[in-house]
C-alpha positions as CSV (number, residue, x, y, z in Angstrom):
1,M,60.0,-108.4,-97.9
2,P,56.7,-107.6,-97.0
3,L,54.9,-103.8,-99.2
4,G,53.4,-102.4,-95.6
5,E,57.3,-102.5,-94.1
6,T,58.8,-101.0,-97.2
7,L,56.0,-98.0,-97.3
8,R,56.4,-97.8,-93.6
9,A,60.2,-97.8,-94.0
10,L,60.0,-95.3,-97.1
11,A,57.1,-92.9,-95.0
12,D,59.9,-91.2,-93.0
13,K,61.6,-88.0,-94.7
14,N,65.0,-88.6,-93.6
15,R,65.2,-92.1,-94.9
16,R,63.8,-91.2,-98.3
17,K,66.8,-88.4,-98.1
18,V,69.3,-91.6,-97.3
19,L,68.1,-93.6,-100.2
20,E,68.6,-90.6,-102.2
21,I,72.2,-89.9,-101.1
22,L,72.5,-93.7,-101.6
23,K,71.4,-93.6,-105.3
24,R,74.7,-91.7,-106.2
25,G,76.7,-94.8,-104.9
26,D,77.5,-96.9,-101.6
27,L,79.1,-95.0,-99.2
28,S,80.2,-95.2,-95.2
29,V,78.0,-94.6,-92.5
30,G,80.0,-91.2,-92.1
31,E,80.0,-90.0,-95.3
32,I,76.4,-90.4,-95.2
33,L,76.3,-88.3,-92.1
34,L,78.0,-85.6,-93.9
35,Q,75.1,-85.0,-96.0
36,L,72.7,-84.7,-93.3
37,N,71.2,-82.6,-90.5
38,I,70.3,-85.5,-88.1
39,T,72.6,-87.1,-85.6
40,G,74.8,-89.6,-85.9
41,A,72.1,-91.7,-83.5
42,S,69.3,-90.9,-85.6
43,L,70.8,-92.2,-88.8
44,S,71.8,-95.5,-86.9
45,H,68.4,-96.0,-86.5
46,H,67.1,-94.9,-89.8
47,L,69.5,-97.3,-91.4
48,N,68.5,-100.0,-89.2
49,V,65.1,-99.5,-89.9
50,L,66.2,-99.4,-94.1
51,R,67.9,-102.6,-93.8
52,Q,65.2,-104.5,-92.3
53,A,62.7,-103.3,-94.8
54,D,66.0,-104.9,-96.9
55,L,65.9,-101.5,-98.8
56,V,69.6,-100.9,-98.3
57,S,72.8,-103.6,-97.6
58,S,75.8,-103.1,-95.6
59,R,79.2,-104.9,-95.6
60,R,82.4,-104.2,-93.3
61,E,85.3,-102.8,-94.8
62,G,88.0,-103.0,-91.7
63,Q,86.3,-100.3,-89.4
64,Q,83.7,-99.1,-91.8
65,I,80.3,-100.1,-92.5
66,I,79.6,-99.4,-96.1
67,Y,75.9,-99.1,-96.9
68,S,74.6,-99.8,-100.3
69,L,70.8,-99.6,-102.0
70,N,68.9,-102.8,-102.6
71,L,67.0,-102.0,-106.0
72,S,65.8,-105.4,-106.4
73,V,63.6,-104.5,-103.3
74,F,62.2,-101.4,-105.4
75,E,61.4,-103.3,-108.5
76,E,59.3,-105.9,-105.9
77,V,57.4,-102.8,-104.7
78,I,56.6,-101.5,-107.8
79,N,55.6,-104.7,-109.5
80,D,53.3,-105.2,-106.0
81,L,51.7,-101.6,-106.9
82,S,51.3,-102.0,-110.3
83,N,49.6,-105.7,-109.5
84,F,47.7,-104.3,-106.7
85,L,46.2,-100.6,-109.0
86,S,45.9,-103.2,-111.5
87,K,42.9,-105.5,-109.8
């Protein structure tokens, strides 16, 4: 994943809040929404940006979509930034 796209996704405070919430475990859209002061449409947009940046993944369980944090991308970002700063 390109570093620029990842950083763009992380630039928004609501997306960072979603990531903080998902650090505690996998949640459905409704469960995430209960912890934020935004509309469902706004959450959908933010989750889409996070998914495109590969920071979260989703899976369907019945009628619900469950979101999970993708820690491997965070490891890649840390590695890329470390390499960038060491040059």
